[in-house]
C-alpha positions in Angstrom: 5.7 -25.6 -39.1 7.4 -22.4 -38.0 4.9 -20.2 -39.9 1.9 -22.0 -38.5 3.3 -21.8 -35.0 3.8 -18.0 -35.5 0.1 -17.7 -36.5 -1.1 -19.8 -33.6 1.0 -17.8 -31.1 -0.5 -14.5 -32.5 -4.0 -15.9 -32.3 -3.5 -17.1 -28.7 -2.3 -13.7 -27.7 -5.4 -12.2 -29.2 -7.6 -14.4 -27.2 -5.6 -13.7 -24.0 -6.1 -10.0 -24.5 -9.8 -10.4 -24.7 -10.3 -9.3 -28.3 -13.4 -11.4 -28.8 -15.5 -9.3 -31.1 -15.5 -10.3 -34.7 -14.5 -6.9 -36.0 -11.5 -6.7 -33.7 -10.5 -10.3 -34.4 -10.8 -9.8 -38.2 -8.7 -6.6 -38.2 -6.1 -8.3 -36.0 -5.9 -11.3 -38.3 -5.6 -9.0 -41.4 -2.8 -7.0 -39.7 -0.9 -10.3 -38.9 -1.3 -11.4 -42.5 -0.1 -8.1 -43.9 3.0 -8.1 -41.7 3.8 -11.7 -42.9 3.2 -10.6 -46.5 5.5 -7.6 -46.1 8.1 -9.8 -44.5 8.0 -12.2 -47.5 8.2 -9.3 -50.0 11.2 -7.9 -48.1 12.9 -11.2 -48.3 12.4 -11.4 -52.0 13.8 -7.9 -52.4 11.2 -6.9 -55.0 10.6 -3.3 -54.2 10.5 -1.0 -51.2 7.2 -0.1 -49.7 7.5 3.6 -50.7 8.3 2.7 -54.3 5.3 0.3 -54.4 3.0 3.0 -53.1 4.2 5.5 -55.7 3.7 3.0 -58.5 0.2 2.0 -57.3 -0.8 5.7 -57.2 0.5 6.2 -60.7 -1.5 3.2 -61.9 -4.6 4.5 -60.1 -4.2 7.9 -61.8 -3.8 6.2 -65.2 -6.9 4.1 -64.7 -8.9 7.2 -63.8 -7.7 9.0 -67.0 -8.6 6.0 -69.1 -12.1 5.8 -67.7 -12.6 9.5 -68.3 -11.4 9.2 -71.9 -13.7 6.3 -72.5 -16.7 8.2 -71.1 -15.9 11.3 -73.2 -15.4 9.3 -76.4 -18.8 7.6 -76.0 -20.4 11.0 -75.7 -18.7 12.5 -78.8 -19.9 9.7 -81.1 -22.9 11.0 -83.2 -24.8 9.3 -86.0 -24.7 10.9 -89.4 -27.8 12.5 -90.8 -29.5 10.8 -93.7 -30.2 13.0 -96.6 
């Protein structure tokens, strides 16, 4: 009940401020949900935000390297000549 009241309070503030366009409304809802997500993660004491960002960058770099290796390995494969 407390969480739903929080969301409804935020939405009512948005309407009071006159943010009626769908783009503004969507971005505001996403920011509210992100803040709640961050709050939940902080309570669970999983990782800090900085540590998470570093790890996600490392994973992105590894995924790029893997995709490059897969592309280059496909190019190097040649069929043997028949004699």
